[in-house]
PDB file of N, CA, C and O in Angstrom:
ATOM      1  N   MET A   1     -10.630 -23.106   5.061  1.00  0.00           N
ATOM      2  CA  MET A   1      -9.792 -22.048   4.524  1.00  0.00           C
ATOM      3  C   MET A   1     -10.538 -21.343   3.403  1.00  0.00           C
ATOM      4  O   MET A   1     -11.144 -21.986   2.545  1.00  0.00           O
ATOM      5  N   ALA A   2     -10.489 -20.048   3.416  1.00  0.00           N
ATOM      6  CA  ALA A   2     -11.187 -19.241   2.417  1.00  0.00           C
ATOM      7  C   ALA A   2     -10.485 -19.334   1.070  1.00  0.00           C
ATOM      8  O   ALA A   2      -9.258 -19.389   0.992  1.00  0.00           O
ATOM      9  N   ASN A   3     -11.280 -19.351   0.024  1.00  0.00           N
ATOM     10  CA  ASN A   3     -10.746 -19.351  -1.332  1.00  0.00           C
ATOM     11  C   ASN A   3     -10.585 -17.899  -1.768  1.00  0.00           C
ATOM     12  O   ASN A   3     -11.575 -17.221  -2.042  1.00  0.00           O
ATOM     13  N   ARG A   4      -9.370 -17.427  -1.832  1.00  0.00           N
ATOM     14  CA  ARG A   4      -9.107 -16.019  -2.171  1.00  0.00           C
ATOM     15  C   ARG A   4      -8.471 -15.915  -3.546  1.00  0.00           C
ATOM     16  O   ARG A   4      -7.553 -16.660  -3.892  1.00  0.00           O
ATOM     17  N   THR A   5      -8.981 -14.980  -4.308  1.00  0.00           N
ATOM     18  CA  THR A   5      -8.409 -14.703  -5.627  1.00  0.00           C
ATOM     19  C   THR A   5      -8.280 -13.202  -5.782  1.00  0.00           C
ATOM     20  O   THR A   5      -8.897 -12.435  -5.044  1.00  0.00           O
ATOM     21  N   ASN A   6      -7.493 -12.797  -6.725  1.00  0.00           N
ATOM     22  CA  ASN A   6      -7.299 -11.377  -6.997  1.00  0.00           C
ATOM     23  C   ASN A   6      -8.115 -10.933  -8.201  1.00  0.00           C
ATOM     24  O   ASN A   6      -7.657 -10.120  -9.004  1.00  0.00           O
ATOM     25  N   GLN A   7      -9.313 -11.461  -8.323  1.00  0.00           N
ATOM     26  CA  GLN A   7     -10.166 -11.079  -9.432  1.00  0.00           C
ATOM     27  C   GLN A   7     -10.893  -9.780  -9.082  1.00  0.00           C
ATOM     28  O   GLN A   7     -11.387  -9.607  -7.968  1.00  0.00           O
ATOM     29  N   LEU A   8     -10.944  -8.885 -10.045  1.00  0.00           N
ATOM     30  CA  LEU A   8     -11.675  -7.640  -9.851  1.00  0.00           C
ATOM     31  C   LEU A   8     -13.172  -7.913  -9.924  1.00  0.00           C
ATOM     32  O   LEU A   8     -13.634  -8.677 -10.771  1.00  0.00           O
ATOM     33  N   LEU A   9     -13.916  -7.288  -9.036  1.00  0.00           N
ATOM     34  CA  LEU A   9     -15.366  -7.431  -9.075  1.00  0.00           C
ATOM     35  C   LEU A   9     -15.948  -6.708 -10.279  1.00  0.00           C
ATOM     36  O   LEU A   9     -16.974  -7.117 -10.823  1.00  0.00           O
ATOM     37  N   VAL A  10     -15.289  -5.635 -10.691  1.00  0.00           N
ATOM     38  CA  VAL A  10     -15.697  -4.882 -11.883  1.00  0.00           C
ATOM     39  C   VAL A  10     -14.515  -4.919 -12.854  1.00  0.00           C
ATOM     40  O   VAL A  10     -13.595  -4.108 -12.747  1.00  0.00           O
ATOM     41  N   PRO A  11     -14.542  -5.864 -13.803  1.00  0.00           N
ATOM     42  CA  PRO A  11     -13.390  -6.019 -14.710  1.00  0.00           C
ATOM     43  C   PRO A  11     -13.011  -4.741 -15.459  1.00  0.00           C
ATOM     44  O   PRO A  11     -11.846  -4.563 -15.814  1.00  0.00           O
ATOM     45  N   GLN A  12     -13.975  -3.850 -15.705  1.00  0.00           N
ATOM     46  CA  GLN A  12     -13.683  -2.612 -16.419  1.00  0.00           C
ATOM     47  C   GLN A  12     -12.808  -1.674 -15.591  1.00  0.00           C
ATOM     48  O   GLN A  12     -12.274  -0.700 -16.123  1.00  0.00           O
ATOM     49  N   ALA A  13     -12.657  -1.950 -14.315  1.00  0.00           N
ATOM     50  CA  ALA A  13     -11.854  -1.106 -13.441  1.00  0.00           C
ATOM     51  C   ALA A  13     -10.355  -1.342 -13.622  1.00  0.00           C
ATOM     52  O   ALA A  13      -9.549  -0.558 -13.120  1.00  0.00           O
ATOM     53  N   ARG A  14      -9.972  -2.389 -14.317  1.00  0.00           N
ATOM     54  CA  ARG A  14      -8.556  -2.732 -14.477  1.00  0.00           C
ATOM     55  C   ARG A  14      -7.752  -1.572 -15.075  1.00  0.00           C
ATOM     56  O   ARG A  14      -6.668  -1.255 -14.586  1.00  0.00           O
ATOM     57  N   ALA A  15      -8.268  -0.949 -16.112  1.00  0.00           N
ATOM     58  CA  ALA A  15      -7.551   0.161 -16.757  1.00  0.00           C
ATOM     59  C   ALA A  15      -7.399   1.333 -15.795  1.00  0.00           C
ATOM     60  O   ALA A  15      -6.342   1.962 -15.750  1.00  0.00           O
ATOM     61  N   ALA A  16      -8.442   1.631 -15.027  1.00  0.00           N
ATOM     62  CA  ALA A  16      -8.369   2.742 -14.067  1.00  0.00           C
ATOM     63  C   ALA A  16      -7.355   2.440 -12.970  1.00  0.00           C
ATOM     64  O   ALA A  16      -6.636   3.341 -12.538  1.00  0.00           O
ATOM     65  N   LEU A  17      -7.283   1.203 -12.513  1.00  0.00           N
ATOM     66  CA  LEU A  17      -6.304   0.838 -11.483  1.00  0.00           C
ATOM     67  C   LEU A  17      -4.877   0.901 -12.023  1.00  0.00           C
ATOM     68  O   LEU A  17      -3.958   1.320 -11.319  1.00  0.00           O
ATOM     69  N   GLU A  18      -4.698   0.485 -13.269  1.00  0.00           N
ATOM     70  CA  GLU A  18      -3.376   0.583 -13.890  1.00  0.00           C
ATOM     71  C   GLU A  18      -2.940   2.042 -13.984  1.00  0.00           C
ATOM     72  O   GLU A  18      -1.793   2.369 -13.681  1.00  0.00           O
ATOM     73  N   GLN A  19      -3.851   2.916 -14.404  1.00  0.00           N
ATOM     74  CA  GLN A  19      -3.558   4.340 -14.508  1.00  0.00           C
ATOM     75  C   GLN A  19      -3.197   4.908 -13.139  1.00  0.00           C
ATOM     76  O   GLN A  19      -2.251   5.685 -13.009  1.00  0.00           O
ATOM     77  N   LEU A  20      -3.962   4.512 -12.118  1.00  0.00           N
ATOM     78  CA  LEU A  20      -3.707   4.972 -10.758  1.00  0.00           C
ATOM     79  C   LEU A  20      -2.323   4.518 -10.287  1.00  0.00           C
ATOM     80  O   LEU A  20      -1.608   5.272  -9.627  1.00  0.00           O
ATOM     81  N   LYS A  21      -1.955   3.295 -10.626  1.00  0.00           N
ATOM     82  CA  LYS A  21      -0.644   2.769 -10.247  1.00  0.00           C
ATOM     83  C   LYS A  21       0.478   3.623 -10.841  1.00  0.00           C
ATOM     84  O   LYS A  21       1.438   3.963 -10.149  1.00  0.00           O
ATOM     85  N   TYR A  22       0.354   3.962 -12.104  1.00  0.00           N
ATOM     86  CA  TYR A  22       1.383   4.775 -12.758  1.00  0.00           C
ATOM     87  C   TYR A  22       1.413   6.201 -12.218  1.00  0.00           C
ATOM     88  O   TYR A  22       2.485   6.788 -12.073  1.00  0.00           O
ATOM     89  N   GLU A  23       0.230   6.762 -11.917  1.00  0.00           N
ATOM     90  CA  GLU A  23       0.175   8.107 -11.339  1.00  0.00           C
ATOM     91  C   GLU A  23       0.872   8.153  -9.988  1.00  0.00           C
ATOM     92  O   GLU A  23       1.668   9.055  -9.725  1.00  0.00           O
ATOM     93  N   ILE A  24       0.576   7.189  -9.137  1.00  0.00           N
ATOM     94  CA  ILE A  24       1.157   7.170  -7.799  1.00  0.00           C
ATOM     95  C   ILE A  24       2.656   6.921  -7.866  1.00  0.00           C
ATOM     96  O   ILE A  24       3.420   7.567  -7.148  1.00  0.00           O
ATOM     97  N   ALA A  25       3.084   6.004  -8.708  1.00  0.00           N
ATOM     98  CA  ALA A  25       4.516   5.750  -8.854  1.00  0.00           C
ATOM     99  C   ALA A  25       5.232   7.012  -9.308  1.00  0.00           C
ATOM    100  O   ALA A  25       6.320   7.319  -8.820  1.00  0.00           O
ATOM    101  N   SER A  26       4.636   7.738 -10.230  1.00  0.00           N
ATOM    102  CA  SER A  26       5.225   8.985 -10.715  1.00  0.00           C
ATOM    103  C   SER A  26       5.319  10.009  -9.585  1.00  0.00           C
ATOM    104  O   SER A  26       6.344  10.672  -9.427  1.00  0.00           O
ATOM    105  N   GLU A  27       4.245  10.138  -8.801  1.00  0.00           N
ATOM    106  CA  GLU A  27       4.244  11.082  -7.677  1.00  0.00           C
ATOM    107  C   GLU A  27       5.333  10.744  -6.666  1.00  0.00           C
ATOM    108  O   GLU A  27       5.919  11.639  -6.057  1.00  0.00           O
ATOM    109  N   LEU A  28       5.603   9.453  -6.488  1.00  0.00           N
ATOM    110  CA  LEU A  28       6.606   9.014  -5.523  1.00  0.00           C
ATOM    111  C   LEU A  28       8.020   8.999  -6.111  1.00  0.00           C
ATOM    112  O   LEU A  28       8.993   8.766  -5.394  1.00  0.00           O
ATOM    113  N   GLY A  29       8.124   9.247  -7.416  1.00  0.00           N
ATOM    114  CA  GLY A  29       9.433   9.237  -8.063  1.00  0.00           C
ATOM    115  C   GLY A  29       9.969   7.840  -8.312  1.00  0.00           C
ATOM    116  O   GLY A  29      11.180   7.641  -8.405  1.00  0.00           O
ATOM    117  N   ILE A  30       9.065   6.867  -8.421  1.00  0.00           N
ATOM    118  CA  ILE A  30       9.454   5.481  -8.667  1.00  0.00           C
ATOM    119  C   ILE A  30       9.190   5.167 -10.132  1.00  0.00           C
ATOM    120  O   ILE A  30       8.080   5.364 -10.629  1.00  0.00           O
ATOM    121  N   GLN A  31      10.202   4.682 -10.811  1.00  0.00           N
ATOM    122  CA  GLN A  31      10.087   4.346 -12.227  1.00  0.00           C
ATOM    123  C   GLN A  31       9.605   2.905 -12.366  1.00  0.00           C
ATOM    124  O   GLN A  31      10.277   1.976 -11.919  1.00  0.00           O
ATOM    125  N   LEU A  32       8.430   2.720 -12.990  1.00  0.00           N
ATOM    126  CA  LEU A  32       7.913   1.381 -13.234  1.00  0.00           C
ATOM    127  C   LEU A  32       8.496   0.853 -14.535  1.00  0.00           C
ATOM    128  O   LEU A  32       8.661   1.612 -15.490  1.00  0.00           O
ATOM    129  N   PRO A  33       8.808  -0.430 -14.587  1.00  0.00           N
ATOM    130  CA  PRO A  33       9.371  -1.003 -15.813  1.00  0.00           C
ATOM    131  C   PRO A  33       8.346  -1.029 -16.939  1.00  0.00           C
ATOM    132  O   PRO A  33       7.185  -1.370 -16.718  1.00  0.00           O
ATOM    133  N   GLN A  34       8.769  -0.673 -18.129  1.00  0.00           N
ATOM    134  CA  GLN A  34       7.874  -0.637 -19.278  1.00  0.00           C
ATOM    135  C   GLN A  34       7.481  -2.039 -19.752  1.00  0.00           C
ATOM    136  O   GLN A  34       6.424  -2.221 -20.356  1.00  0.00           O
ATOM    137  N   ASP A  35       8.340  -3.030 -19.475  1.00  0.00           N
ATOM    138  CA  ASP A  35       8.049  -4.387 -19.935  1.00  0.00           C
ATOM    139  C   ASP A  35       7.119  -5.150 -18.993  1.00  0.00           C
ATOM    140  O   ASP A  35       6.734  -6.280 -19.293  1.00  0.00           O
ATOM    141  N   GLY A  36       6.754  -4.548 -17.860  1.00  0.00           N
ATOM    142  CA  GLY A  36       5.828  -5.180 -16.937  1.00  0.00           C
ATOM    143  C   GLY A  36       6.464  -6.159 -15.973  1.00  0.00           C
ATOM    144  O   GLY A  36       5.758  -6.767 -15.169  1.00  0.00           O
ATOM    145  N   TYR A  37       7.780  -6.331 -16.029  1.00  0.00           N
ATOM    146  CA  TYR A  37       8.486  -7.242 -15.126  1.00  0.00           C
ATOM    147  C   TYR A  37       8.945  -6.468 -13.898  1.00  0.00           C
ATOM    148  O   TYR A  37       9.791  -5.578 -13.992  1.00  0.00           O
ATOM    149  N   TYR A  38       8.380  -6.816 -12.745  1.00  0.00           N
ATOM    150  CA  TYR A  38       8.663  -6.093 -11.511  1.00  0.00           C
ATOM    151  C   TYR A  38       9.713  -6.785 -10.651  1.00  0.00           C
ATOM    152  O   TYR A  38       9.938  -6.378  -9.511  1.00  0.00           O
ATOM    153  N   GLY A  39      10.357  -7.819 -11.174  1.00  0.00           N
ATOM    154  CA  GLY A  39      11.329  -8.602 -10.414  1.00  0.00           C
ATOM    155  C   GLY A  39      12.557  -7.823  -9.973  1.00  0.00           C
ATOM    156  O   GLY A  39      13.223  -8.221  -9.018  1.00  0.00           O
ATOM    157  N   ASN A  40      12.869  -6.729 -10.643  1.00  0.00           N
ATOM    158  CA  ASN A  40      14.045  -5.940 -10.280  1.00  0.00           C
ATOM    159  C   ASN A  40      13.717  -4.806  -9.309  1.00  0.00           C
ATOM    160  O   ASN A  40      14.596  -4.031  -8.933  1.00  0.00           O
ATOM    161  N   MET A  41      12.452  -4.714  -8.908  1.00  0.00           N
ATOM    162  CA  MET A  41      12.053  -3.664  -7.967  1.00  0.00           C
ATOM    163  C   MET A  41      12.099  -4.220  -6.549  1.00  0.00           C
ATOM    164  O   MET A  41      11.948  -5.423  -6.338  1.00  0.00           O
ATOM    165  N   THR A  42      12.307  -3.339  -5.589  1.00  0.00           N
ATOM    166  CA  THR A  42      12.362  -3.790  -4.202  1.00  0.00           C
ATOM    167  C   THR A  42      10.950  -3.967  -3.646  1.00  0.00           C
ATOM    168  O   THR A  42       9.983  -3.386  -4.140  1.00  0.00           O
ATOM    169  N   THR A  43      10.871  -4.780  -2.613  1.00  0.00           N
ATOM    170  CA  THR A  43       9.596  -4.996  -1.936  1.00  0.00           C
ATOM    171  C   THR A  43       9.090  -3.686  -1.363  1.00  0.00           C
ATOM    172  O   THR A  43       7.886  -3.429  -1.363  1.00  0.00           O
ATOM    173  N   ARG A  44       9.989  -2.868  -0.879  1.00  0.00           N
ATOM    174  CA  ARG A  44       9.596  -1.572  -0.312  1.00  0.00           C
ATOM    175  C   ARG A  44       8.946  -0.684  -1.370  1.00  0.00           C
ATOM    176  O   ARG A  44       7.938  -0.033  -1.098  1.00  0.00           O
ATOM    177  N   GLU A  45       9.519  -0.655  -2.580  1.00  0.00           N
ATOM    178  CA  GLU A  45       8.948   0.169  -3.651  1.00  0.00           C
ATOM    179  C   GLU A  45       7.546  -0.312  -4.022  1.00  0.00           C
ATOM    180  O   GLU A  45       6.616   0.487  -4.134  1.00  0.00           O
ATOM    181  N   ILE A  46       7.405  -1.608  -4.208  1.00  0.00           N
ATOM    182  CA  ILE A  46       6.108  -2.174  -4.587  1.00  0.00           C
ATOM    183  C   ILE A  46       5.090  -1.951  -3.472  1.00  0.00           C
ATOM    184  O   ILE A  46       3.943  -1.594  -3.740  1.00  0.00           O
ATOM    185  N   GLY A  47       5.506  -2.160  -2.224  1.00  0.00           N
ATOM    186  CA  GLY A  47       4.612  -1.963  -1.087  1.00  0.00           C
ATOM    187  C   GLY A  47       4.190  -0.521  -0.918  1.00  0.00           C
ATOM    188  O   GLY A  47       3.048  -0.238  -0.556  1.00  0.00           O
ATOM    189  N   THR A  48       5.107   0.389  -1.180  1.00  0.00           N
ATOM    190  CA  THR A  48       4.792   1.812  -1.090  1.00  0.00           C
ATOM    191  C   THR A  48       3.735   2.194  -2.117  1.00  0.00           C
ATOM    192  O   THR A  48       2.800   2.934  -1.813  1.00  0.00           O
ATOM    193  N   ILE A  49       3.891   1.687  -3.322  1.00  0.00           N
ATOM    194  CA  ILE A  49       2.908   1.966  -4.373  1.00  0.00           C
ATOM    195  C   ILE A  49       1.556   1.362  -3.992  1.00  0.00           C
ATOM    196  O   ILE A  49       0.527   2.032  -4.082  1.00  0.00           O
ATOM    197  N   GLY A  50       1.556   0.107  -3.570  1.00  0.00           N
ATOM    198  CA  GLY A  50       0.308  -0.558  -3.192  1.00  0.00           C
ATOM    199  C   GLY A  50      -0.383   0.120  -2.020  1.00  0.00           C
ATOM    200  O   GLY A  50      -1.605   0.270  -2.019  1.00  0.00           O
ATOM    201  N   GLY A  51       0.386   0.528  -1.029  1.00  0.00           N
ATOM    202  CA  GLY A  51      -0.184   1.216   0.126  1.00  0.00           C
ATOM    203  C   GLY A  51      -0.812   2.540  -0.247  1.00  0.00           C
ATOM    204  O   GLY A  51      -1.870   2.906   0.265  1.00  0.00           O
ATOM    205  N   ASN A  52      -0.157   3.256  -1.140  1.00  0.00           N
ATOM    206  CA  ASN A  52      -0.693   4.539  -1.583  1.00  0.00           C
ATOM    207  C   ASN A  52      -1.927   4.363  -2.471  1.00  0.00           C
ATOM    208  O   ASN A  52      -2.831   5.198  -2.446  1.00  0.00           O
ATOM    209  N   ILE A  53      -1.969   3.286  -3.251  1.00  0.00           N
ATOM    210  CA  ILE A  53      -3.171   2.992  -4.035  1.00  0.00           C
ATOM    211  C   ILE A  53      -4.337   2.750  -3.085  1.00  0.00           C
ATOM    212  O   ILE A  53      -5.426   3.289  -3.280  1.00  0.00           O
ATOM    213  N   THR A  54      -4.106   1.937  -2.053  1.00  0.00           N
ATOM    214  CA  THR A  54      -5.164   1.648  -1.084  1.00  0.00           C
ATOM    215  C   THR A  54      -5.618   2.915  -0.383  1.00  0.00           C
ATOM    216  O   THR A  54      -6.817   3.143  -0.224  1.00  0.00           O
ATOM    217  N   ARG A  55      -4.672   3.737   0.036  1.00  0.00           N
ATOM    218  CA  ARG A  55      -4.999   4.997   0.708  1.00  0.00           C
ATOM    219  C   ARG A  55      -5.855   5.880  -0.198  1.00  0.00           C
ATOM    220  O   ARG A  55      -6.835   6.472   0.255  1.00  0.00           O
ATOM    221  N   ARG A  56      -5.486   5.969  -1.468  1.00  0.00           N
ATOM    222  CA  ARG A  56      -6.222   6.807  -2.417  1.00  0.00           C
ATOM    223  C   ARG A  56      -7.629   6.261  -2.662  1.00  0.00           C
ATOM    224  O   ARG A  56      -8.586   7.032  -2.742  1.00  0.00           O
ATOM    225  N   LEU A  57      -7.763   4.923  -2.782  1.00  0.00           N
ATOM    226  CA  LEU A  57      -9.082   4.335  -3.005  1.00  0.00           C
ATOM    227  C   LEU A  57      -9.998   4.548  -1.802  1.00  0.00           C
ATOM    228  O   LEU A  57     -11.190   4.808  -1.968  1.00  0.00           O
ATOM    229  N   VAL A  58      -9.449   4.439  -0.594  1.00  0.00           N
ATOM    230  CA  VAL A  58     -10.248   4.697   0.609  1.00  0.00           C
ATOM    231  C   VAL A  58     -10.673   6.157   0.642  1.00  0.00           C
ATOM    232  O   VAL A  58     -11.814   6.463   0.989  1.00  0.00           O
ATOM    233  N   GLN A  59      -9.772   7.057   0.287  1.00  0.00           N
ATOM    234  CA  GLN A  59     -10.077   8.485   0.266  1.00  0.00           C
ATOM    235  C   GLN A  59     -11.203   8.783  -0.733  1.00  0.00           C
ATOM    236  O   GLN A  59     -12.111   9.558  -0.434  1.00  0.00           O
ATOM    237  N   ILE A  60     -11.142   8.175  -1.903  1.00  0.00           N
ATOM    238  CA  ILE A  60     -12.179   8.362  -2.920  1.00  0.00           C
ATOM    239  C   ILE A  60     -13.518   7.837  -2.404  1.00  0.00           C
ATOM    240  O   ILE A  60     -14.544   8.497  -2.568  1.00  0.00           O
ATOM    241  N   ALA A  61     -13.516   6.663  -1.786  1.00  0.00           N
ATOM    242  CA  ALA A  61     -14.751   6.086  -1.258  1.00  0.00           C
ATOM    243  C   ALA A  61     -15.338   6.955  -0.161  1.00  0.00           C
ATOM    244  O   ALA A  61     -16.552   7.153  -0.118  1.00  0.00           O
ATOM    245  N   GLU A  62     -14.501   7.479   0.725  1.00  0.00           N
ATOM    246  CA  GLU A  62     -14.987   8.356   1.788  1.00  0.00           C
ATOM    247  C   GLU A  62     -15.624   9.618   1.212  1.00  0.00           C
ATOM    248  O   GLU A  62     -16.664  10.068   1.692  1.00  0.00           O
ATOM    249  N   GLN A  63     -15.003  10.180   0.193  1.00  0.00           N
ATOM    250  CA  GLN A  63     -15.550  11.370  -0.438  1.00  0.00           C
ATOM    251  C   GLN A  63     -16.910  11.084  -1.074  1.00  0.00           C
ATOM    252  O   GLN A  63     -17.821  11.909  -0.999  1.00  0.00           O
ATOM    253  N   GLN A  64     -17.041   9.925  -1.693  1.00  0.00           N
ATOM    254  CA  GLN A  64     -18.309   9.565  -2.326  1.00  0.00           C
ATOM    255  C   GLN A  64     -19.395   9.327  -1.278  1.00  0.00           C
ATOM    256  O   GLN A  64     -20.558   9.664  -1.497  1.00  0.00           O
ATOM    257  N   LEU A  65     -19.015   8.748  -0.144  1.00  0.00           N
ATOM    258  CA  LEU A  65     -20.001   8.480   0.907  1.00  0.00           C
ATOM    259  C   LEU A  65     -20.483   9.757   1.580  1.00  0.00           C
ATOM    260  O   LEU A  65     -21.638   9.850   1.995  1.00  0.00           O
ATOM    261  N   THR A  66     -19.606  10.730   1.685  1.00  0.00           N
ATOM    262  CA  THR A  66     -19.987  11.982   2.327  1.00  0.00           C
ATOM    263  C   THR A  66     -20.585  12.982   1.341  1.00  0.00           C
ATOM    264  O   THR A  66     -21.093  14.029   1.743  1.00  0.00           O
ATOM    265  N   GLY A  67     -20.524  12.657   0.059  1.00  0.00           N
ATOM    266  CA  GLY A  67     -21.085  13.546  -0.947  1.00  0.00           C
ATOM    267  C   GLY A  67     -20.138  14.622  -1.409  1.00  0.00           C
ATOM    268  O   GLY A  67     -20.522  15.456  -2.230  1.00  0.00           O
ATOM    269  N   ASN A  68     -18.901  14.641  -0.910  1.00  0.00           N
ATOM    270  CA  ASN A  68     -17.892  15.622  -1.338  1.00  0.00           C
ATOM    271  C   ASN A  68     -17.159  15.060  -2.541  1.00  0.00           C
ATOM    272  O   ASN A  68     -16.724  13.909  -2.538  1.00  0.00           O
ATOM    273  N   ARG A  69     -17.027  15.876  -3.560  1.00  0.00           N
ATOM    274  CA  ARG A  69     -16.300  15.397  -4.749  1.00  0.00           C
ATOM    275  C   ARG A  69     -15.227  16.325  -5.135  1.00  0.00           C
ATOM    276  O   ARG A  69     -14.518  16.077  -6.111  1.00  0.00           O
TER     277      ARG A  69
END
């Protein structure tokens, strides 16, 4: 069984990912809790944010690979 962790390969990216999370939630009209407790949010809301983060990161990577910025 593979040993999987959620550690960032580039720890400095944490702030950028947090910013991206808030930007996407805002675009979707989802209010993130200020205290950091996500227990009152639905799985659908969290999944929607996560899916859009992944979509955006793939889009950024594709743009960098093709040289379009």
